C-alpha positions in Angstrom: 23.8 85.9 -30.7 23.5 82.2 -31.8 25.2 79.2 -30.3 26.1 76.6 -32.8 26.5 72.9 -32.2 29.8 71.2 -31.3 31.6 69.3 -34.0 33.2 65.9 -33.4 36.2 64.5 -35.3 35.3 62.2 -38.3 35.6 58.6 -37.1 36.2 57.3 -40.6 39.3 59.4 -41.2 40.7 58.5 -37.8 40.2 54.7 -38.5 41.9 54.9 -41.9 44.8 56.7 -40.3 45.1 54.2 -37.5 44.8 51.2 -39.8 47.6 52.5 -42.1 49.9 52.8 -39.1 48.9 49.4 -37.8 49.5 47.8 -41.2 53.0 49.2 -41.3 53.7 48.1 -37.7 52.5 44.6 -38.6 54.8 44.4 -41.6 57.7 45.7 -39.7 57.2 43.4 -36.7 56.9 40.3 -39.0 60.2 41.3 -40.8 62.1 42.0 -37.6 60.9 38.9 -35.9 61.7 36.7 -38.9 65.3 38.0 -39.2 66.0 37.8 -35.4 64.7 34.2 -35.3 66.8 33.3 -38.4 69.9 34.8 -36.9 69.2 33.3 -33.5 68.8 29.8 -35.0 72.1 30.2 -36.9 74.0 31.2 -33.7 72.1 29.0 -31.3 75.0 26.7 -30.3 77.2 29.7 -29.5 74.4 31.4 -27.5 74.1 28.5 -25.1 77.9 28.1 -24.9 80.5 30.4 -23.4 80.6 32.9 -26.3 77.7 35.3 -26.8 77.4 36.3 -30.4 75.3 39.4 -29.7 77.1 41.4 -32.3 76.3 38.9 -35.1 72.5 39.0 -34.3 72.5 42.7 -33.9 74.3 43.2 -37.2 71.5 41.4 -39.0 68.9 43.3 -36.9 70.5 46.7 -37.6 70.4 46.1 -41.4 66.7 45.4 -41.2 66.1 48.3 -38.8 67.7 50.8 -41.2 65.5 49.6 -44.0 62.4 50.0 -42.0 63.3 53.5 -40.8 63.7 54.6 -44.4 60.2 53.1 -45.2 58.7 54.9 -42.2 60.3 58.2 -43.2 58.8 58.0 -46.6 55.4 57.0 -45.2 55.4 59.8 -42.6 55.4 62.8 -45.0 52.7 61.3 -47.3 50.5 60.0 -44.5 50.6 63.1 -42.4 49.8 65.4 -45.3 47.0 63.2 -46.5 45.5 62.8 -43.0 45.6 66.5 -42.1 44.2 67.4 -45.6 41.2 65.0 -45.0 40.6 66.3 -41.5 40.7 69.9 -42.7 38.3 69.3 -45.6 35.8 67.4 -43.4 36.0 69.8 -40.5 35.4 72.7 -42.8 32.4 71.1 -44.5 30.9 70.1 -41.1 31.4 73.7 -39.9 29.8 75.2 -43.0 26.8 72.9 -42.4 26.6 73.9 -38.7 26.5 77.6 -39.8 23.9 76.8 -42.4 21.7 75.1 -39.8 21.9 78.3 -37.7 20.8 80.4 -40.7 24.2 81.6 -42.0 25.5 81.0 -45.5 29.2 80.4 -45.3 31.7 79.3 -47.9 35.1 79.1 -46.4 38.1 80.1 -48.5 41.8 79.2 -48.0 43.6 81.6 -45.7 47.2 82.3 -44.6 46.3 81.4 -41.0 44.8 78.1 -42.0 47.9 77.3 -44.1 50.1 78.0 -41.1 48.0 75.8 -38.8 47.9 72.9 -41.2 51.6 73.0 -41.9 52.3 72.9 -38.1 49.9 70.0 -37.8 51.5 68.1 -40.6 55.0 68.7 -39.1 53.8 67.5 -35.7 52.3 64.3 -37.2 55.4 63.6 -39.2 57.4 63.6 -36.0 54.9 61.3 -34.2 54.8 58.8 -37.1 58.6 58.7 -37.3 58.8 58.1 -33.5 56.8 54.9 -33.8 59.5 52.7 -35.5 62.3 54.4 -33.6 60.9 53.6 -30.2 59.9 50.1 -31.3 63.3 49.2 -32.8 65.2 50.7 -29.9 63.1 48.5 -27.5 63.6 45.4 -29.7 67.4 46.1 -29.7 67.3 46.1 -25.9 65.3 42.8 -25.8 67.7 41.1 -28.1 70.9 42.4 -26.4 69.6 41.4 -23.0 68.2 38.1 -24.0 71.2 36.9 -25.9 73.7 38.2 -23.3 71.8 36.4 -20.5 71.6 33.1 -22.5 67.8 33.2 -22.9 66.2 30.9 -25.4 64.3 32.0 -28.5 60.9 31.4 -26.8 61.7 34.0 -24.2 62.8 36.6 -26.8 59.8 36.1 -29.1 57.4 36.5 -26.1 59.1 39.8 -25.2 59.0 40.9 -28.9 55.2 40.1 -29.0 54.6 42.2 -25.9 56.5 45.1 -27.5 54.6 44.7 -30.7 51.2 45.0 -28.9 52.4 48.1 -27.0 53.4 49.7 -30.3 50.0 49.0 -31.8 48.2 50.5 -28.9 50.4 53.6 -29.1 49.6 53.9 -32.8 45.8 53.8 -32.0 46.3 56.4 -29.3 48.2 58.7 -31.7 45.4 58.3 -34.3 42.7 59.2 -31.8 44.6 62.0 -30.2 45.7 63.6 -33.4 42.3 63.4 -34.9 40.9 65.3 -32.0 43.7 67.9 -31.9 43.7 68.6 -35.7 39.9 68.9 -35.9 39.7 71.4 -33.0 42.7 73.4 -34.2 41.2 73.7 -37.7 37.7 74.6 -36.4 39.1 77.3 -34.2 41.0 78.8 -37.1 37.9 78.8 -39.3 35.7 80.3 -36.5 38.2 83.1 -36.0 38.1 83.6 -39.7 34.4 84.3 -39.2 35.0 86.7 -36.4 33.9 84.2 -33.7 36.0 84.8 -30.6 34.1 82.8 -27.9 32.9 79.3 -27.4 31.2 77.1 -24.8 33.2 74.1 -23.5 31.8 70.7 -24.2 33.3 67.9 -22.2 33.3 64.5 -23.9 33.7 61.6 -21.5 35.9 58.6 -22.3 37.6 55.8 -20.6 41.0 57.4 -20.9 40.1 61.0 -21.6 37.9 62.3 -18.8 39.6 64.8 -16.5 37.8 66.2 -13.4 38.9 69.7 -14.3 37.4 69.3 -17.8 34.1 67.9 -16.4 33.9 71.1 -14.3 34.5 73.2 -17.5 31.5 71.7 -19.3 29.1 74.6 -20.2 31.6 77.3 -19.4 32.3 80.2 -21.8 35.9 80.8 -22.9 37.9 82.8 -25.4 39.1 80.8 -28.4 42.4 82.5 -28.2 42.9 81.6 -24.5 40.9 78.6 -23.3 40.1 77.8 -19.7 42.3 77.4 -16.7 43.1 73.7 -15.8 44.1 73.5 -12.2 45.2 69.8 -12.5 48.6 69.1 -11.0 51.2 69.2 -13.7 49.1 71.5 -15.9 48.2 74.7 -14.0 47.5 76.9 -17.1 44.8 77.7 -19.6 44.1 75.0 -22.1 41.9 74.6 -25.2 39.6 71.7 -26.1 41.7 68.7 -27.2 45.0 70.4 -26.4 46.1 68.0 -23.7 46.9 64.4 -24.4 43.8 62.2 -24.8 41.5 65.2 -24.3 38.4 64.7 -26.5 36.6 67.9 -25.5 35.1 70.2 -28.1 33.1 73.4 -28.0 30.0 75.2 -29.2 30.8 78.4 -31.1 29.1 81.7 -30.0 28.2 83.6 -33.2 27.2 87.3 -32.6 24.2 88.6 -34.6 24.7 91.6 -36.8 24.7 94.6 -34.6 25.8 92.8 -31.4 
């Protein structure tokens, strides 16, 4: 048998995906902040008085929010399909090169299993992309409602909005990193199984937010690609595959049997 090298996700594809999300978040945040500030200035005298015009400001906010949700819904389908397509092509070409280095000539063809996996990955990414504005806008709505109801000034509200914006950006970066890892490993496993490869050797990739003691212990262990290895971490307690859990960046080296093995 031969043991082929582990393959990492392509950093360039991940960065492009992250930057597209961040650009959309930046535009949305500027728009939302502008209209909230404009509405707040218009209603300022009433805000510091006895009457609280929450409904007036939220009415303006809700119109802008609906517009942004439509934009994100349009982006989600295109971006997810484009991203997974790029990941699939790059992972496949990298795997072909790894087989070539080991002395195998491989030219992967489309397959039903790969189509099933990529469609599932696209659907998953669409859901995650759509969740970004929905969570952000819901939090912004809470900030505005609470701030205006409590008679807070605009400075207080804009500071809170800025914190929410930074949290949303960090979440987008995490989604890009995590989905790049998950999609790459899922496609590689599908391609390896297409080659009749059934086992791999776990490769733990350390990181500031991705290292798990259980996965460190798995490093170098053989596992079945259809099963994974048992993770005894509290809250997991089941078999997992490389990159399956949130922020897991682990990969694997594929075990290729020789002819006659």
